[in-house]
N, C-alpha and C positions, 0 to 999 in steps of 0.2 A: 598143455600150452609149452612152448620152447622154454628151456630154461637158459639165461644168460651163457654166451659165450665164455672162454676162458681168457678173458683180458683184463692188462691194468690200463689205468687212466693213463695219458700222455699226455704232456704239456705239447703245444704246437707251438715251435717257433713261427713268427713271424718277418719276411722279409721285403722291404721296398725296396722297388726299381729308385735308382738315383733321378732327380731330376735336374734340368740344366740351371743352369744360372746364368746371370748376366752381370753385364760390367766387365771393365778390363781391370786389372793390376798390373803397379808398376815395379813390381817383384816378379822377374822372369820363373823363378823357382814357384812363387807362390800360384801363378797362373797358370804351371804345368801339373801342380795338384788338383786348380779347381778344373780346368779343362778335364784329367781323368777322374775326376769324381764326377762330371757332371755328363760324364759319355760312357761312366763305366755300366756295365748292367748285370743284374745277378746272374752270376755262372751255376745258381744253384736254386731256383724256383721252385721245387719240390722238395724240400730238407728233410732228413731223416727224422722223425719224430721218436725214433726209437728209445725204449726205457727198459730196461733190465727188471727180468722180474723177482720178484722177491725170492733171495736165499739162505739158508746159514753155516756158517762155519761146518766144512765136514772134512773129515777124514778118512781116507781109502785106504787099509792096513791089508797084507799078508797076501797083494796081488803080486802078478806079473806084471811089470809095466812096461810101454812102448812110448819112450817121451816124446817120439815126433820127428828128431835130430840122428835118428839111427843108434840112441842107445837104450840098452835095457836095463832092466833092476827086478831082479827075482826076490819075491817075500817082501816087497816096497811099500813106500808105503806114499801118497798125495796129501795135503793138505792144501785145500783153499777155503779163501772168506773174503766178503766186500767183493764178488764177481771174479776177484783174480786169484792165479797161483800163487799161493804162500813159497809152498817149499814141497820138491821130492826128495826120497832118500829110504837109503835101507831103514832108518831108524828115525825117527822123528818126536818132538815134545808134543805130546797131543795136549792142547788147551781145553782149558776148563769151558766144559757148556758145549765141544762142540760135537756136531750128533758123526757118529762113527759106523762106519761100514766094513764089515768083514767081508774083505775079497782075498779068501782066502780059495785059491782052483779056480780065479778068476784072471782077467784080464781087465789091465786098464788102457786106453789109448786115448789120444787128441782125437776130438771131433773129425770127423770127415767133413771133407770141401770138395762138390761138384762144382767145377771149374767150367762144366757147358751141360744146362739145364733148360729147359722148357719147361719147368713146372711156373703154373699162374700163367701164361699167356697160349699152350696148348694144356689146357687143362683138362679132368675129368669131369663128367664125360666125354668123351672124343665126339664132339659133333659140331655140325659146320659153323655155329652159332659161337663158339667157343674158340674160334682157329684166328688168335691173333698176331701169332709170330711173324709172318711174313708180310710184308707191305710192297707185294712184288706189283707196284706200279711204274717202276723204272729203275735205271742202274744204280743210281746215286740215290736213297733216301738215307742219308744220314741225316736228315733233322729230325726222324723219329727214336724216341727213347723207350724199347720196350718195358720197362716200369710203367709205361699210362695203357699196357695191356696185360699187368701183372692183376688175378684174380685171390686175391688171399686165401678166399674160403674153398681152394682145389684140394681136393682129400689128397693128392700126391704129397704137400707137404709134409703131415703127420704120417704117412706109410712112410717118407723116407726117414724122419724122425723115429722111428718107432721100430722099424726093422730094418733100417742100413744103418744106425748112429750118424745120419749127415745134419751137420750142427749149422753151416754156412753153403748157400748155393752164389753161383753165378748164371744170371737169366740172359740169355743171348736172344738176339734177334736168331728168324732162321736165314736161309741162307740161298736167297732165291737172287740177292741182287750181289753188286760187288761189294758196296757200302749197303750194309744191311739195319744199320740204326746204331745206338748207344746200348751197353748193355748196365745191368745194374747188379749189385753184390747183395743180398737177402739176408739175414739172420732166420733163421729155421723156428720161428715163432708163431703162435696163435694171435692175432691180430686184426683189427676190422679192415685197413686199409695200408696199403703197399709201403706206404711211410713208414708205418710202424714196425717194419720187417725192416728197413733201409739201415745195411751197414752203415753208423756213424763214421763219417772221413774215409768211408773207402772211393779209391777212386773209380770214374766211369771208364766201361771199356768203349770200343768201336768193332764193332762185329763186321769185319771183312769175307770176302769169299773168292776163291779163284777158280779155275777148272770145268768144272763140265757141269754144274748147277748154272750160275746166270748165261752162260751161253744156249745152255738148253730152254732156258724160261723166256730170253729175250727172241731167241734164233726162227725158237717156232712161230712166233706172231710177226716174222719178217723184221725187227726189230735189230738194233744193235744194242749190245755185242749177239754175234752169232759164231764167234772163232778166239779161239785163247790167245790170237795176239791182240784181236778186238778186246779182249780182257784188260790188257794191260795198256792200251794205247787210250782207252775209255778213262780208266782208272787214274793214269799219270796225266789227262785232262782236267781231272776232277782237284786233283792236288795243285796242278797250275793256279785253277780256278782261284782256290783255295789261299794260295800264296799272294794273289792280286789282293786279297781280301784282307787279308793279314796285313799288307802293306799302306795297305789306304789307312784300318783302321791307326795304325802307328801314325801315320803321318799326321793323320788328324788329329792326335794324344798331344804328338811335338809341338804341331803349329798353328792349330786350329782351322777353321774354314767351316764348309760344309761339311754337316755331318752323317757316314755313309751310312747307306740300309741296312738296318740288319738280316743276314742270311742265315735260318738254321743250319744250313746243311755246311757252307761253309764256316761255322762256330764253333761245329763239330771238329773238321778238319782242322782248324787253325790249334784247336785246342791238343791236338794229337801231337802236331809240331813244338809247338808248344812244351811238349812233355806231362800236359797234365789228364792226358786220356790216355788211357792203353787200349794198344792194339791184339784183338784176338780173331788170327785169320785161317779161315775154314782153306786150309787144305791137303791133300792128301799125295801127291806126287813130290819127288826130291827135287826135278826138278821146274816146277812152280813154287818151291817153298825160296830156288836159289833166286828165281827171277823177283820173286815178294822182297827176299832181303836186299837186293841189289834196289828196287825201285824205291823201298826204307832210306836207303843210304842216298838216294837219287834228291830225298826229296827231307831229310834230317828229322827221320823220326822214329821210333825202334819200334819192334814187334815182341810183343810180351810172350804170346804162345801163338804155336799153329796146330791147329781143332781138329783131330782124326786121324793127321799125320802119318798115316800108312805107312809110307816110306821115308819115315824117319831116320830110319836103322840105317839107311845109306850115306845120308850125312850128319853125325852126330857129332861131327869137326864143326863145320857151319855155323849147327846149335851151341854150340860151346864155346863160340869164339865171339859172337852174337849174344848171348846171355839171354836166349829166347828156349822156352822151355815146350815140350812136346805132349799135349794132351794127345793118349791113346789106347782103343778097344785093346781089351786082351787078345781077344781072337776073330772080333767082326770084319769079314772082307766079303769081294767077291759079289757085292750084289750093285756094283755097276767097275765101267772099266776102268776109271781111277783107282777104285777102293779094289783091285787084284792083285798087286804086287806085292803083297802083305807077306810075313814069315809070324810066324809065333810066338818068337823071341826079340820081337819089338820092341818092349817097352824093357827089357832088362841089358836090351844092346846098347840102347840110348844110356842107360844109366852105368853101366860098366865102360862108357868111354867116358864119363865126367859130364854130360849133359844132363839137363833139367830133365825129368821125366815123371808122368803124370799119369794117372787113370781118372777116365771120367765117362759119363755116361748119353747123354744125348738120350738118354730114354728115362720115362717115367715109371719104368717096371726095373731095370737096372740098376735106378739111383737105390733100389732099395738092397743090392748087395755088390756093392762097387768094393766088399773088401773081400768078396767070393773073386770077383774080375784080377784082384793084384793077386788074388796066392795063383791063379791062374797061370800068367803071366810069370811071376815068381818061379812056377815048377819048371813050364816050360823053359826057362831059363836056365835053370839046375839041371835039366834034362840035356843041355848044351853045354856043361858043364860051367856056365855064369855062376858061382857061386855068391848071394845076395842073403845075408842073416833077414831075417825076418823082423826084426826092429828097423832094419836100415830098410826096406823095403815101405814099411809105413810112412816114409817120407810122401810116396807115390800120391797118399792119400788126404795129407794132413800140409806138411810145409812147402813143398813143392808147389800145390795149387794155390796156397798163402803168398806164397813171394808171387805169382803169377797174375796176383789180383791187387798187387800192392798192400798186403795187408800182414806180413810176415811179423812185422812188429809189435802185431795186436794178438794173433792166433796163428793155428799149425804144430804148435810144439806145447810140451807142459813144462814152463820156461818160468820160472818167478816172475812175477806181473805182467804176464799176460792173461788174456780172457782165459776164465776157468770154464773150457768149451772140453766137456770131459764123456769118455764112454766107456762105462763097466760092463765088458759082455760075459756071456754064461759059460764060454768057454774060450777054445786058440780062436782070435776073430780071424784065423785064415782058412779056419774049417767050414764047410759048411754045415754044417750041424750046430753051428754058433750063431748066437744073435744077440742085441745090446740088452742087455739086464734091466740097466737105469742109464739115463742120459740127462746132464749137467749143460747149459747155457749160461755163459756168465754167471755161474756160480747157482743157477737155480735149478732147481729139480722137477724137470719138465715130461720127463717118461719114466715108469716106472710098471715096469712088464707082473710086479705081482701086487701092484696096486691101479684097480679101474678107475678111480677117482684119478690117476695122471697118466691116461694116453686122450691128450689132443684129442677134439672133433668139431668140425667147423660147423657152424649151423648150416650149411647146405646139409650132411650128413644123419642132422638130425630127423629130416624127412619135410611132410609135405602135411599142413592143416586137414585135420578127418573131416571126414565128411560133413556136412551142414553147418562149418562153422563159419561167422561170420566173415567177411573182405573187407 
C-alpha cells in the first residue's frame, strides 16, 4: 500500500468574481468606485495556496558563504528561523535551542533559481501524453496559462532539488508561438497541486518568441507568420488590438455604458502594458533582440529577460540601458542557424559590461547541474582575461534570476528578512564533484543526502499497484 505523500495541508483562499450592481449614485466618485467594483474581474482566479513546511531555528557554522550578492565570508555563520534569514556573519550569537549544522569544509549559498524550466509541463517520462508545453494552434495564445499544464508529480522537481539545489523555478510555455502564454513561478516543494507550489505574490510572466521557431511552425502550414518580418507584424497587430481592448475597459470604468466582452488574450497583453505581467522573450540573435526592444518601446511595456540570448555579448549596452536580463547557456550552440554565432564567454562578457547575466537550463537534466554550467562560463571568461570571483558569479544563479522574476525582495540572496532558501554543498559548488548536502526552503529542511527520510518522492515514483490488487 502506498504511503501518504510528504505534504502539508494548506488552506485554500477562495476568490469570487465581482457582481454587477444596479442603480445610479449622485456622487460621481461613489459611482466611479461602484462601476470599478462591478466590472472588475479577479486577476488571480487560481491563487497560491503555498504554505511553508515546518522548520526549526538553524545555525550553519564554519562554512564558506557566498551571499548571492557578490560577497564571500570564510569560516562564516548563517542563522535562519521562522522561514527567514536572520543574520549572516563571521561570528553570530547562537540562540538557545537552535539546530547547529557543522559546515566546516563546506559551502553555503542561496538556493538556485532557474528562470527557464519546463518541469511539470514537459514532465518525465517524456511521452506524448505528457507534452503540454506548447499550444501550437495559433501564433497568439496569450490566453493560455502554463500553470494549468503543470503536473506536480513530475520526478524532475525532486531531482532538481536534490541534485541541483534548485529552490525556485519559472515554468514557461514553449516557443512555437509569438505569444506562448503566461508563465508561473513555483517553489520547488512537494505538493498535491500546482497552487500548493505557486510562489505567493510572484508576478505572472508572458512567454514571447521571435526568430526561427514561430516562422517554422506556421510557415510549414502555409500560415502566417512564415518570415521574420511577419513575426514582427503579427506581434504588433496583437499589441494594437490589446491597446484597443485596454481603452474600451478604461472608458467603461470611467463612463459606464455597455460592458466590454472579456478576451483572455488581450487581458494578458493589457496586463503587460500595465506593468503587472513580465515579459520573458525567447530570442537568440542580437538584431532581433534590438527589434523586440523597439517594439516594447512602441507599445509602452518592458522586457524582463531575453531567454537563450546566444548573441547577448553583442549588445550588453542595450541590455544594461533597458534593464533587461540575458538568460544564457554556458556552451549550447549550433543546433539551428540562429544559435550559430555564440561565444563561450557570452555570460561573463554580459556580466562584465554591467548587464544582468543569468545561467538557465531549459532542460530537465541540465537543471540538476546549473552550478556546473555557471562554472564552465566562469572558466571561459577567465581564460579570456575576464576576472570574476566565484562569489560574484553566484549572482547568475540566484539574485539575477530573482530580479528578472520580480521576487528579489523575497529571495535570491542570504540577506536578513529574505526567505531562508539555503543550500549546504558538500564541496566547492563550482566543482563537478560537489552536490547539495542539505537544502532548506523557507527554513524547512526538505533534502538531506544523509537522511533517506528527507528525499522527496512523488506518488508517481512509488510504483504501480501489485498484481491482483483491487481497482
